[in-house]
C-alpha positions in Angstrom: -15.2 -26.0 -1.3 -13.7 -25.2 1.9 -16.3 -26.1 4.9 -16.7 -23.8 7.6 -15.9 -25.9 10.2 -12.2 -26.1 9.0 -12.1 -22.4 7.9 -10.3 -21.3 11.1 -7.8 -23.9 10.9 -6.9 -22.8 7.6 -7.2 -18.7 7.9 -5.5 -18.7 11.4 -6.7 -17.2 14.6 -6.5 -13.2 13.9 -8.4 -13.6 10.4 -11.2 -15.7 12.1 -11.6 -13.1 14.9 -11.7 -10.1 12.2 -14.3 -11.9 10.1 -16.4 -12.8 13.1 -16.1 -8.8 14.3 -16.8 -7.5 10.9 -19.9 -9.8 10.1 -21.3 -9.5 13.5 -20.7 -5.8 13.4 -22.1 -5.0 10.3 -25.0 -7.2 10.7 -25.7 -5.2 14.1 -25.5 -1.7 12.3 -28.2 -2.6 9.8 -30.3 -4.1 12.5 -29.9 -1.1 14.7 -30.8 1.4 12.0 -33.9 -0.9 11.0 -35.3 -0.6 14.7 -34.6 3.1 14.8 -31.8 2.9 17.4 -30.0 6.2 18.3 -27.9 7.5 15.6 -25.0 7.8 17.7 -25.1 4.0 18.4 -25.5 2.9 14.4 -22.6 5.5 13.9 -20.2 4.2 16.3 -21.4 0.1 15.5 -21.0 1.0 11.7 -17.3 2.7 12.1 -16.2 -0.3 13.9 -17.8 -2.5 11.2 -15.8 -0.5 8.3 -12.5 -0.8 10.2 -13.3 -4.7 10.6 -14.0 -5.0 7.1 -11.1 -2.7 5.9 -9.0 -5.3 7.8 -10.8 -8.0 6.5 -9.8 -6.7 2.9 -6.2 -6.4 4.2 -6.0 -10.3 4.9 -7.4 -11.1 1.5 -4.9 -8.9 0.0 -2.0 -10.3 2.1 -2.9 -13.6 0.6 -3.1 -12.6 -3.0 0.1 -11.0 -2.7 1.9 -14.0 -1.6 0.8 -15.6 -5.0 1.3 -12.2 -7.3 4.4 -10.9 -5.9 5.6 -7.8 -3.8 4.9 -5.1 -6.9 1.2 -6.3 -7.2 1.2 -6.5 -3.3 1.8 -2.6 -3.1 -0.7 -2.0 -5.6 -3.6 -4.1 -4.2 -2.9 -2.9 -0.7 -3.2 0.7 -1.6 -6.0 0.3 -3.8 -8.0 -2.0 -2.0 -7.0 -0.6 1.3 -8.7 2.4 0.5 -11.9 1.1 -0.9 -13.9 1.9 2.5 -12.8 5.4 2.5 -13.8 5.7 -1.5 -17.6 4.4 -0.5 -17.6 6.4 2.3 -16.6 9.9 0.0 -19.1 8.9 -2.4 -22.3 8.7 -0.2 -21.0 11.6 1.6 -20.8 13.4 -1.6 -24.3 12.5 -2.4 -25.5 14.1 0.7 -24.1 17.0 -0.3 -20.8 17.0 2.5 -18.4 18.4 0.0 -16.4 19.8 2.5 -16.1 16.6 4.8 -15.0 14.9 1.7 -12.3 17.3 0.9 -10.9 17.3 4.1 -11.2 13.8 4.7 -9.0 13.3 1.7 -6.2 15.8 3.0 -7.0 14.2 6.5 -6.0 10.7 4.7 -2.8 12.1 3.4 -2.3 13.9 6.9 -3.0 10.7 8.7 -1.1 8.5 7.0 2.1 10.9 6.6 2.2 11.9 10.1 -0.2 9.7 12.4 0.4 6.4 11.5 4.0 7.0 10.0 4.7 8.4 13.4 3.0 5.8 15.2 5.2 3.2 13.5 8.4 5.0 14.0 7.3 5.4 17.9 6.4 1.8 18.4 9.3 0.5 16.2 11.8 2.9 17.9 10.8 2.1 21.7 11.2 -2.0 20.8 13.9 -1.9 18.5 16.0 1.2 18.8 17.2 3.2 15.6 15.2 1.2 12.6 16.9 1.4 9.1 15.0 0.6 5.6 15.9 0.7 2.0 16.6 4.4 1.5 16.6 5.1 -2.5 13.0 3.1 -2.2 11.5 5.1 0.1 13.1 8.4 -0.9 11.5 7.9 -4.2 8.2 7.3 -2.9 8.6 10.3 -0.3 9.4 12.5 -3.6 6.7 11.6 -5.7 4.4 12.4 -3.0 5.7 15.9 -2.5 5.3 16.5 -6.2 1.7 14.9 -6.0 0.8 17.5 -3.2 2.4 20.1 -5.2 0.1 19.3 -7.8 -2.6 19.7 -5.7 -1.6 22.9 -4.6 -1.8 24.4 -8.2 -5.5 24.9 -8.5 -5.6 26.3 -5.0 -3.0 29.1 -6.5 -4.2 29.5 -9.8 -8.1 30.2 -8.7 -7.0 32.8 -5.9 -8.5 36.2 -6.3 -6.5 38.1 -9.1 -5.0 35.2 -10.1 -5.0 34.1 -13.8 -7.7 31.3 -13.4 -10.2 32.8 -10.9 -13.4 31.4 -11.3 -12.5 28.4 -13.3 -11.9 26.0 -10.0 -13.8 23.1 -11.5 -12.6 23.3 -14.8 -9.0 23.6 -13.4 -9.7 20.6 -11.0 -10.8 18.6 -14.0 -7.9 18.8 -15.8 -5.3 18.4 -12.7 -7.2 15.2 -11.6 -7.2 13.7 -15.5 -3.2 14.5 -15.1 -3.0 12.6 -12.0 -4.8 9.8 -13.0 -2.6 9.6 -16.1 0.5 9.7 -13.7 -1.2 6.9 -11.4 -1.9 4.8 -14.6 1.8 4.9 -15.7 3.0 4.1 -12.2 1.4 0.7 -12.1 3.8 -1.2 -14.7 6.6 0.6 -13.0 5.2 -0.8 -9.4 4.6 -3.9 -10.9 7.9 -4.5 -12.1 9.1 -4.3 -8.0 10.2 -0.5 -8.4 10.3 2.0 -5.7 6.4 1.9 -5.5 6.1 -1.6 -4.6 5.9 -3.0 -1.0 6.8 -6.1 0.5 5.2 -8.9 0.7 4.3 -10.2 4.5 6.7 -12.7 5.7 4.9 -15.1 8.1 7.0 -17.8 9.0 5.5 -21.1 8.2 2.4 -19.8 7.3 0.6 -21.8 4.2 -1.4 -19.7 1.5 -5.0 -19.6 1.6 -6.8 -21.0 -1.6 -7.2 -18.7 -4.1 -10.9 -18.7 -4.0 -10.8 -18.1 -0.3 -8.8 -15.0 -0.6 -11.2 -13.7 -3.1 -13.7 -14.4 -1.3 -12.5 -12.0 1.7 -11.7 -9.2 -1.0 -15.7 -9.7 -2.2 -17.2 -9.8 1.2 -14.9 -7.0 2.8 -15.8 -4.8 -0.5 -19.3 -5.4 -0.6 -19.7 -5.1 3.0 -17.8 -1.9 3.4 -20.2 -0.7 0.0 -23.0 -1.1 2.2 -21.9 0.1 5.5 -20.5 3.3 4.3 -24.2 4.2 3.5 -25.1 3.8 7.1 -22.3 5.4 8.0 -22.8 8.6 6.4 -26.7 8.8 7.5 -25.6 9.0 11.0 -22.0 10.9 10.8 -24.0 14.5 10.4 -26.5 13.9 13.5 -24.0 12.2 15.6 -21.1 14.9 15.0 -24.0 17.6 15.2 -24.9 16.5 18.5 -21.3 16.6 19.8 -21.2 19.8 18.2 -17.9 19.0 16.1 -16.7 21.0 13.1 -17.3 20.0 9.6 -13.2 20.3 9.0 -12.9 18.2 12.3 -14.8 15.3 11.1 -13.7 15.1 7.9 -9.9 15.6 8.7 -10.0 13.6 11.7 -12.8 11.3 12.2 -13.6 9.9 8.7 -9.8 10.1 7.7 -8.8 7.6 10.5 -12.1 5.6 10.2 -11.3 5.1 6.3 -7.9 4.1 6.8 -8.0 1.0 9.6 -5.6 -1.3 7.2 -2.7 0.8 7.0 -3.2 2.0 11.0 -3.1 -1.7 11.7 -0.8 -3.3 9.2 2.0 -0.6 9.1 2.3 -0.2 13.1 2.4 -4.0 13.5 4.8 -4.3 10.7 7.3 -1.7 12.7 6.5 -3.4 15.5 7.7 -6.4 14.2 10.8 -4.6 12.8 9.5 -5.1 9.1 10.3 -1.0 8.3 10.7 -1.4 4.9 7.1 -3.0 4.6 5.7 -0.5 7.1 7.1 2.5 5.6 6.6 1.6 2.2 2.7 0.6 2.6 2.2 3.8 4.7 3.6 6.2 2.3 2.6 4.2 -0.8 -1.3 4.6 0.6 -1.0 8.4 1.3 0.5 8.7 -2.5 -2.4 6.6 -3.7 -5.1 9.1 -2.2 -3.2 12.0 -3.7 -2.7 10.4 -7.4 -5.7 8.4 -7.5 -8.6 8.6 -5.3 -8.8 12.2 -4.7 -8.9 13.1 -8.7 -11.2 10.2 -9.1 -13.7 11.5 -6.7 -13.2 14.8 -8.1 -14.5 13.5 -11.6 -17.2 11.2 -9.9 -18.3 14.3 -8.0 -19.4 15.9 -11.2 -22.1 12.9 -12.3 -23.5 12.3 -8.8 -25.3 15.8 -8.1 -24.8 16.7 -4.9 -22.0 19.4 -5.2 -19.0 19.3 -7.4 -15.8 18.4 -5.3 -12.7 20.8 -6.5 -9.0 20.8 -5.4 -9.2 24.2 -4.0 -8.3 24.1 -0.5 -8.3 26.3 2.4 -4.9 27.9 3.1 -4.6 25.9 6.5 -5.3 22.7 4.7 -2.6 23.3 1.7 0.0 24.5 4.2 -0.7 21.3 6.4 -0.6 18.8 3.8 2.4 20.4 2.3 4.2 20.6 5.6 3.4 17.2 6.5 4.7 15.7 2.8 8.0 17.8 3.1 8.5 16.5 6.8 8.0 12.9 5.9 10.4 13.3 3.0 13.3 14.9 5.2 12.6 12.6 8.1 12.9 9.0 5.6 15.9 10.6 3.4 18.8 9.3 5.4 17.2 5.8 5.5 16.7 5.4 9.5 14.0 6.5 11.8 14.0 6.8 15.5 11.2 6.8 18.4 11.7 10.6 18.6 11.2 11.3 14.8 8.3 9.4 15.4 6.8 11.6 18.1 7.7 14.8 16.3 5.2 13.3 13.6 2.8 12.8 15.9 2.9 16.0 17.4 2.5 17.7 14.2 -0.6 15.6 13.5 -2.2 16.6 16.8 -1.2 20.6 16.3 -3.4 20.4 12.7 -6.0 18.1 14.5 -6.3 21.4 17.1 -6.3 23.9 14.3 -9.7 22.8 13.0 -11.0 21.9 16.3 -12.9 25.6 16.9 -14.4 26.0 13.5 -18.0 26.0 12.8 -20.0 22.8 14.1 -21.5 20.5 11.8 -25.2 21.2 10.8 -27.6 18.2 11.4 
């Protein structure tokens, strides 16, 4: 059994710092909530805790990837990296924050496809100039993402006033969700065989793999901590955002989406900065894809049994147009297998414009 005194030397300095911050922030969030501290303070500390716990999950996933290969790593990174967002969404649905959850899911796709990919290309381009990656594999991910976004658009178009399925938003959303989950399940064996969905394991020079129980322990602690802290995060979300006068759409599209994607935000940009562009692009686009074909349809079905309001795939014209343009722009940019800092800046610019478009919406009510 790994002793606490030798743990830092085994897991390394970065993982040690992440673990300390995750535990400290999680404990602090619960203590502050217990003593009745300001909801704004609880919100900030719980957001920090969720980010650190997401990085903790990323560290454990990374270590398992060294044992099980790149295909399994891609699936683990995408699935476990979205755990904080899953828990946040479940608690938000129970609280009746359906609009926040819906915009957060779309915001997650936008944040990964525009913000994180844009930052990765921008930082990597400034440090290394034009970067290249395996075009066929990345094109396949981008193409499937575009197709998944198109599938998400159908319920919106089919249930519009005068359309054939008007009044059946929930029914059509359930059908589309089941189909998307079947596609996701079918993609898992393909990714495990090293197909275009698989990301690449980290190549840390001279880094010894952690003992398997330790890697699993990181995943368990990170997952349980994220589940518990998400409840605090959501409880403090409404009063904090109401006090700041932020719109419900902006909170979901930007605040919650970024808080739930800490793994991709950090790991993807670090990989691009280290000139591991294949890893960066695969991880970032894979995360967007998993949100579209797995997390979103799963939450549609889960919402039916939570009782806080049914989540559907019927989007506003703005959200539908934004997510489709984001997927299309990302597909066009990665098509040639090269990236530059200017392309990254273009992606970032579109994200800022989309975020600004929901800034002036009606404020969230406490």
